[in-house]
N, C-alpha and C positions, 0 to 999 in steps of 0.2 A: 653505258656509253664510255668509251675510253678516256681517262683522265691523265694528266700530266705530272703526277705526284711521285712516282717512283723512279728511282735511277734506271737508266736504261743503256743498252749499248746495241751494236749492230747484232750481235749474237743472241739467237732465241734462248731465252731462259728454260730451266728444265722444269717439267710439270710433276707436281708430287701431290699425294693423298694426305690429307689432314693428318698431323701428329699433336696429340695432346701437348707436347713439349714446346709446340710452336703457338699455343693458345694467346699467351700475352702479346706476343709479336704480331699475330693475326689482328687482334681487336686494336692493337695500337696503330697498324697500318690502316684498318678501316677508318679510325677516328681522324686521322690526320690527312687523309684522301678526300679530294673534293668530291668524287663519286660515292663515296662510303655512307652507307645509310645505318640505322638502328637495326635493320633486317639483313645485314651482311655481317652482324656480330657472331661469333663461334657458338656461343650459347644455344642458338637455334638448332645446331647439330642434335645435342641430346634431347631436347624437347620433340623434335621429330621422330628420333628413334623410340624414346621411351613412351610418349604419350599415344602415338599414330602408328607405331610400327614401320614406319618408313625406311627405306635403305636410302641413305645418304652418300654423296659423292662430294665431299668438300675439297676442293682442289687449291692448289696455290703454286704460283710462278716463283722460282728461286733463282737468283744469282749471286755468286760470291757468298753464298751462305745467309742471304738475306731476302726476305720476302719483297717481291716486286708486283705481285697481282694476286687477287683471290677471287673465287668463283665457288659460292655455295649451291649446290645442286642436290635436288630431292627427287629420288623415283617414286613416281605415283601410278599405280595400276587402277584407275578409275572405271567405275561400272558405266559412269557417264560420258567422261572425256577421253578415254581410252589411256594406253601407257606412255607415259611422257617423261621427261626429264625437266623439272621446274625449278626456277630460281626465283622465288620459292613459293611453296603453296601458302595461301593464307596471308601472304604479305604484299604490302603495297609496291615495292620496288625489289629488284634482284638481278645479278648478271655480273659479268666480269668487272672488277674496279682494278685499275693499274695503268700503267704506261702502256703506248700503243703496242709495242712487241709483246708484251705480257698478255695483254687482252687477246691479240691475235693468236697467240699460242693456247690461250684457255678456251678460245672458241674451237679451234682444231681439236683440243683433247675433249672438249663436250661432243664434237661429232663422233669422234672415235668412240666414245663412251655410248652414245646412243645405238651404234651398230652392235657393240659388245653387248648391251643389255636388251637388245632387240626392242628398242622403244620405238614410237611412231612419230615423235616430235621433241624439240626442245622448245622451251619458251623462257625468254629473257624479260623481265619486266622493268621498264625504264621510262625516262620522260622524253626522251627523243631517239627515234629509230635511225641507226646509223650504219647498218650492215646491209650492203647493196644486193645481196644474193638472198637475202632472208624475207619472208613475208612478215606483214605486220597488221597489227589492229590499232587503229587510231581513235575510235569513237565508242569504245566500250566504257571504260573508266575516266573519270577525271579526279584531281586531288585539289585541294584548297588550302591556301597557306597565305598568310599576311604577318606583319610585323605587330609585335606586342610592345606597348610603351611600359615604363616602370611604374607609371601612375594609374591608380584605378580610375580615376575621373576621366583621363584620356583615353582609356580603353573603351569606357561606357560610351564616350562620344562618338568612338569611331563605329559604334554599331548603328545601323539605319535607324531613324526615328521611331517607326512603327514597331520594331521590335525590340528597340530600347525600351519603349513604353510598356511592352509584355514583361520585360526583366524586371523594371522597377515595381510593377505590380506584385511579380512573385516574391519579391523581397519583403513585401507586407503581408504574406500570406501565412506566417508563423512557421515556416518550415525550417528546418534545423540542416545543417551541414557537417560532415565528417569526413576527415582524410585518413584512410585506412590502409593498412598492408596485407590484409586477408580478403579473401573473395566470397567469404562466407555470406555477407549480407547481400553481396553484388549478384551472386550467381542465380538465385531465383527470380530476381526482378530481369536479369539479362535472358534467362530461359523463357521466360513468358513473352517478353519482346520479340525475340527473334521467331518464336513460333507463329505470332501474329502477323509476321512478314512472309510466313511460309518457308521458313528455313530450318534446318535441323540445329539443334545446339550442339556446342563443344562440350566434351567430357569435364566435368568440375577439376578434374587433374590437371587439365590444360592451363587453366587460370592459376591454379597453386603452382604450378612448375615455373609459370613466366614470373610470378611473384617472387619464387625462390632463385631462379637462375640470373634474373635481372634486379635483383635487391638493390637499392639506392638507385635505380633508374626506372622504377615502375611504383605506382601507386593508385589508389582508387578514391574516387570523388564520389560520396552518397549523400542523397538527399532524403530525408526523412520526414513525414507527415503523421503527426502524434505518435511518434515512435517508430513508425512503420517505414521500412525502405522502399520508396516508390520510384527512385530513378538513381542510376549509377552509371558510373564509367571507370573503365581502366586506362591509366595513361602511361606512355613511355617518355622518357626523357632522353634526348640526344642531340648533340652541338648545338646548345641553346635553344633548342626547340622542344615545345610539348606537342605530343601526339595523342589526344584522347582517341582511343583505338576501339575498344570492345564497349558500348553503351546501351543503354535501354531504359524504357520507363514503363510502369504498370499503366493501365487506362486511366487512373485517376490522376495520374501525372501531368495530362494534358488539361485538365481543368484548373488545378491548383498552379500550373506554371512551372511545376518542378523541372521538366525537360529543359527549360529556357534557363531556370536559375543553375541548373548543373553546368552548363557550359560556360556560364559567365563565372562561377566559382573555380572553373578549371582555370579560366584566364587570370582570375585575381593570385590563385595559389602558384601557377606558372611563373606569373610576374615577379611574385615575391621570392621564388626560387632563383630569380635572375635570367629567366627565359626571354630571349628576344623574339621568338617567333612562335606563332600558333598554328599546327597543322591540322587541319580538320579531317584528315584521312581521304580515302578514296570513296567514290560513290558512283553508281551506275547513272548515265543520262535517263532521266523519266521517272526516277524513283522519288519518293518522299523526302529520302535523306539528301538527296541532290538539292530538291527544292529548299528545304530546311536551312542547308549552308548557305545558299545564295541570299536567303532572307536576312542572314546575319552579315551581309556585305562582302561575302566571299566569292570572288570570280574563280570560275573553274579552269584549271590548267590540264589540258588533256594528257594523259599516259599513253606512251606507244609501246605496246608490246610486241616484241619479235619472236619468230619462229622458223626454224630449220625443220624441214619435213623430210621424212623416208619417202623415198621414191613411191608414188601411189597413194600417200597418205594426204589427208585433207586437215584444215584447221579445225582444232577443237571447238565445238560450240559450248562455250563455257559460260554463255549468258543465260541465267536462270529465268531471266524474263522472256526469254524467246517462246513462241506459240508451242512448241513440242514439250515444254515443261510446265505449261500453265495448269494442266489437269493435276500433275504431281504437287505443285505449290498449292493449289486450293483444297487438296485432300488432306494435306499436311496441317493447314491451318484449322481443319474441323476435328483433329484427332484429340482425344483426351489428354489432358496434360501429363498425366501418370505415364501414358503411352509414349507420348512424344519425347520425355525426358529420359526413357529407356532406349529408345530406338535411335535418337538423334546423337548420340555419341557414338554409334555403331555405322552411321551413314555419313557423319562428316568428313571422314577421312577419304570419301570419294568425290568431295567437292574442292574447290580451290580458289 
């Protein structure tokens, strides 16, 4: 959604491709823009290229030598969803950020790039669909966010009574909590968790690079039972907000309440860091994650993804819960762990 943060004029800005010399200015622009998010930061460019082999097209609008708008685009040729330009795969939000003229120029540049790359569609991920001639999806994903208090007791009381009782019980189960900056303990817990949901796991290197590239704005909370990691989450920090983004737990975590303790400890840790908001990330309607977040008292805020299609192309069906993917999901759940851990990183680049 266009924002009014960058200086503008009646003259359209020049559109340029990402220049490493502009990295600091790019990130500074994202941080001070009302439409900027963690997923607009320049560090994602190297991650998409190095880990997944994607071709990136990070564009920026420039006037009088200054950035007035940015658009991180990733070219993905997916076996499932076709050839598209996405802003950005695996991320909650993405799309142009800047003043109205800059966003308009970036939209046009993306449409030109779609033709040049022979892509079938452009996908922008935002909170509100604003582009009149674009198609949109408004009922696939919702995000969940609410304020954090600076006081643990106030945050605990903000959790609905039934869920709060579960958290209090988990506190008494002898579980230990660690704040870490290496995904070593996190990864096997996450791998088992996503396979149980029927989803391929990301490569271990993805999480290593996230921790390296966003050092200082990224950490992990790990819950252990008798020394064994049973629940863990990787968190991002941006604009006084914590985003517990990649998380999971072993089967035993349900019995001990480790998954519930996990997110309570994220709240405590984030509040101690000075965060004022807790963003539970996106979830699909009808999923267990969607229900889990509502049980914590979070209300869904629907995301509106916008699409520009090549003539004759149709909207990509990127809902893994749709009937045509059900057989694949069920087969994936049944794979031996060793096989899923090998195949997952090879297949995940085709999801988004």
